[in-house]
C-alpha positions in Angstrom: -0.5 -17.4 -1.0 1.2 -14.3 -2.4 1.0 -13.3 -6.0 2.3 -10.3 -8.0 0.6 -7.7 -10.1 3.7 -8.1 -12.3 4.0 -11.9 -12.8 0.9 -13.4 -11.4 2.7 -15.4 -8.7 3.8 -13.0 -5.9 1.3 -10.9 -3.9 -2.3 -12.1 -4.2 -2.8 -10.1 -7.4 -3.0 -11.3 -11.0 -1.1 -9.8 -13.9 -3.0 -6.7 -15.3 -4.2 -7.0 -18.8 -2.3 -4.8 -21.2 -5.5 -3.4 -22.7 -6.1 -1.5 -19.4 -2.6 0.0 -19.4 -1.6 0.1 -23.0 1.2 2.6 -22.6 3.0 1.0 -19.7 4.3 -2.6 -19.4 6.0 -4.2 -16.4 9.7 -4.8 -16.3 10.1 -8.6 -16.7 12.0 -9.0 -13.5 10.1 -7.9 -10.3 12.1 -8.1 -7.1 10.6 -9.8 -4.0 11.6 -8.7 -0.5 11.2 -10.5 2.8 11.8 -9.3 6.3 15.5 -10.3 5.9 16.0 -8.4 2.7 13.6 -5.4 3.0 16.5 -3.1 4.1 18.0 -3.6 0.6 15.0 -1.8 -0.9 13.9 0.8 1.8 16.8 1.0 4.3 15.5 4.1 6.0 11.9 3.0 6.4 12.1 -0.8 6.9 11.7 -0.5 10.7 8.4 1.3 10.2 7.1 -1.5 8.0 8.3 -4.1 10.5 6.3 -2.4 13.3 3.2 -2.8 11.2 3.5 -6.5 10.6 5.4 -6.5 7.3 5.4 -10.0 5.7 6.8 -9.5 2.1 6.8 -7.1 -0.8 7.3 -7.0 -4.5 8.9 -4.2 -6.5 8.8 -3.6 -10.2 9.1 -0.9 -12.8 6.4 -0.2 -15.4 7.9 1.4 -18.5 6.5 3.1 -21.5 6.6 1.0 -24.7 7.8 4.1 -26.5 10.2 5.7 -24.1 12.2 3.8 -21.4 12.7 7.0 -19.5 8.9 7.2 -18.9 8.4 4.9 -16.0 6.5 4.2 -12.8 8.0 2.3 -9.8 5.5 0.1 -8.0 6.0 -1.4 -4.5 3.3 -3.7 -3.0 3.7 -4.5 0.6 1.9 -7.4 2.3 1.2 -6.5 5.9 -0.3 -8.7 8.7 -3.8 -7.3 8.4 -6.0 -4.5 7.0 -5.5 -2.6 10.2 -1.7 -2.8 9.8 -1.9 -1.8 6.1 -4.0 1.2 7.2 -1.5 2.0 9.9 1.3 2.3 7.3 -1.0 4.3 5.0 -1.9 6.7 7.9 1.8 7.4 8.4 2.4 8.3 4.8 -0.6 10.6 4.2 -0.1 14.2 5.0 -2.9 15.9 3.1 -6.3 15.1 1.8 -5.6 14.2 -1.8 -7.9 11.2 -2.5 -7.2 9.3 -5.7 -10.4 7.3 -5.9 -8.8 3.8 -5.6 -8.2 1.3 -2.9 -9.9 1.6 0.5 -8.2 5.0 1.0 -5.7 6.7 -1.3 -3.5 9.7 -2.0 -2.4 11.0 -5.4 -0.2 13.8 -6.6 1.8 14.4 -9.8 4.7 12.1 -8.8 3.2 9.5 -6.4 0.2 7.5 -5.5 -0.3 5.3 -2.5 -3.2 3.3 -1.1 -4.2 0.3 0.9 -6.5 -2.4 -0.1 -7.1 -5.3 2.3 -3.8 -6.2 4.0 -1.8 -4.6 1.1 -0.1 -1.2 1.1 0.9 0.0 -2.3 3.2 2.9 -3.4 3.6 4.1 -7.0 6.3 6.7 -7.9 6.8 8.5 -11.2 10.1 10.4 -11.6 8.4 12.6 -14.2 4.9 14.1 -13.4 2.3 11.6 -14.6 -0.8 11.8 -12.5 -3.2 10.2 -15.0 -1.1 7.1 -15.5 -0.5 6.8 -11.8 -4.3 6.9 -11.3 -5.0 4.3 -14.0 -2.3 1.9 -12.8 -3.4 2.4 -9.1 -7.0 1.6 -10.0 -5.9 -1.5 -12.0 -3.8 -2.8 -9.1 -6.5 -2.1 -6.6 -9.0 -4.1 -8.6 -6.7 -7.0 -8.8 -6.1 -7.3 -5.0 -7.9 -10.3 -3.8 -8.7 -9.2 -0.3 -12.3 -8.0 0.4 -11.5 -6.7 4.0 -13.4 -3.6 4.9 -11.5 -0.5 6.1 -10.7 -0.4 9.8 -13.2 2.4 10.6 -16.0 0.2 9.3 -15.0 -3.0 10.9 -15.5 -4.3 14.5 -12.2 -2.7 15.5 -13.8 0.6 16.3 -17.3 1.5 17.2 -19.1 3.2 14.3 -19.5 6.5 16.1 -15.7 6.6 17.0 -14.6 6.0 13.4 -17.0 8.4 11.8 -15.8 11.4 13.8 -13.0 12.0 11.2 -9.6 10.9 10.2 -7.5 8.9 12.6 -4.0 7.3 12.5 -2.8 3.9 13.8 0.7 4.0 15.4 3.0 1.2 16.8 3.0 1.2 20.5 6.4 1.8 22.2 7.5 -1.1 24.3 6.4 -0.5 27.9 4.0 2.3 27.1 0.7 2.3 28.7 -1.8 3.4 26.1 -5.4 2.3 26.3 -5.9 -0.3 23.5 -9.7 -0.3 23.0 -9.8 -3.5 20.9 -6.6 -2.9 18.9 -3.8 -5.5 18.7 -1.3 -5.2 21.6 1.4 -3.4 19.6 -0.8 -0.7 18.0 -2.7 2.4 19.3 -5.1 4.9 17.7 -4.7 8.7 17.7 -7.3 11.2 16.3 
């Protein structure tokens, strides 16, 4: 069942309490996307999400009660598994800028992204707003109802292999012969 952080009924997450995010409130009309409609939201990157088992997503805008120009866009993507959510996350991260939320995260002045269970989450602020991005990310992460451990600590990889450092999960090109080592057939690992 999928529930939204925005309405309580679309992405496995309940509505955040306003006391935790007093300055920002959700736009009353979140938009839900399916594999058929995802191109309407992220035309240039939809194929990447499909390769990682995209199921559905929800998009909403949190706006300041005082100023409608002060806003944060939130996209929550339900992927097929925690490994696939990590795969998308590993493709977006380019520096070590941990935010301290989700299973792994990245945070800068304009954006935050993380994965928690089988969900990959992106927050974007048109104006620099790192503290609000951090607060809202933590709130969303706490509301995700998926206790899956990160891939490096699961049975997917031996403990010694995952503890050697950062790694990425990539979709396998059709016909490529890449050793799978306990990964699903369409994914491979690269250190």
